[in-house]
C-alpha positions as CSV (number, residue, x, y, z in Angstrom):
1,M,-66.0,-77.0,-50.2
2,T,-62.9,-78.5,-50.1
3,L,-59.5,-77.6,-48.7
4,A,-56.7,-77.5,-51.3
5,P,-53.4,-79.1,-48.8
6,P,-50.8,-75.8,-48.2
7,P,-48.4,-75.4,-50.8
8,L,-44.7,-76.8,-51.3
9,R,-41.6,-75.0,-50.4
10,S,-38.2,-75.4,-51.7
11,I,-36.0,-76.1,-48.6
12,K,-32.2,-75.8,-50.1
13,G,-32.6,-76.4,-53.1
14,S,-34.3,-79.7,-54.2
15,V,-36.3,-80.7,-51.1
16,Q,-39.6,-79.7,-50.7
17,V,-41.3,-80.1,-47.5
18,C,-45.0,-80.0,-46.8
19,S,-45.8,-78.4,-43.8
20,R,-48.8,-80.0,-42.7
21,S,-47.1,-84.1,-44.2
22,S,-48.6,-85.4,-41.1
23,P,-51.5,-85.3,-38.8
24,L,-49.7,-85.8,-35.8
25,P,-47.2,-82.5,-34.6
26,H,-43.7,-84.1,-34.7
27,R,-44.0,-83.2,-30.9
28,T,-46.4,-86.4,-30.2
29,H,-44.8,-88.4,-32.7
30,M,-41.4,-87.9,-30.3
31,G,-43.3,-88.5,-27.0
32,H,-44.7,-91.8,-28.2
33,F,-41.8,-93.3,-29.1
34,L,-39.9,-91.8,-26.0
35,G,-42.7,-93.7,-24.5
36,V,-42.5,-97.2,-26.5
37,V,-38.4,-97.0,-25.0
38,R,-39.5,-96.4,-21.8
39,V,-41.7,-99.0,-21.7
40,L,-39.4,-101.8,-23.3
41,F,-36.8,-100.8,-20.8
42,L,-39.2,-100.7,-18.2
43,C,-39.1,-104.7,-19.6
44,L,-36.0,-105.6,-19.8
45,F,-35.5,-104.6,-16.4
46,V,-37.9,-106.3,-14.8
47,A,-36.8,-109.4,-16.9
48,G,-33.6,-108.8,-15.2
49,I,-34.3,-108.5,-11.4
50,A,-36.5,-111.4,-12.5
51,A,-33.8,-113.6,-14.0
52,Q,-31.7,-112.8,-11.0
53,K,-33.8,-113.6,-8.0
54,S,-34.7,-117.0,-9.0
55,C,-35.0,-120.2,-6.8
56,Q,-31.7,-121.7,-6.5
57,E,-33.1,-124.7,-4.6
58,P,-36.7,-125.0,-5.0
59,K,-38.9,-127.2,-2.3
60,V,-40.6,-130.1,-4.0
61,R,-44.1,-130.9,-2.6
62,R,-44.2,-134.9,-1.4
63,E,-47.4,-136.7,-1.6
64,W,-48.8,-137.6,2.0
65,R,-48.7,-141.2,0.1
66,K,-45.4,-140.9,-0.6
67,L,-43.6,-139.9,2.7
68,S,-41.9,-142.6,5.0
69,P,-44.2,-143.4,8.1
70,D,-42.1,-140.8,10.0
71,E,-41.8,-138.3,8.0
72,R,-45.7,-138.4,8.7
73,A,-45.5,-138.5,12.2
74,E,-43.2,-135.1,12.1
75,W,-45.6,-133.1,10.2
76,I,-48.6,-134.2,12.0
77,G,-46.4,-133.2,15.5
78,A,-45.7,-129.6,13.5
79,V,-49.7,-129.0,12.8
80,N,-50.7,-130.1,16.1
81,V,-48.2,-127.5,17.5
82,L,-49.6,-125.0,15.0
83,I,-53.2,-126.0,16.1
84,S,-52.2,-125.5,19.6
């Protein structure tokens, strides 16, 4: 037994609309669309915050061998303070 599609009905003369043209109700399509819009705005909001809070003066890590003897002594002194 096969089910026949619902009959088409005329609205305002020439436009015909099938009441079951979509497998999902209109409300579900709108909910999905609003969900996508919310995610898009959230991504743009987070990207805007990240762009505003970017580091203006980042610290540069230097290799131990490139430090001068005075800088090495200061670093060792700072580590000893943390240990004690």
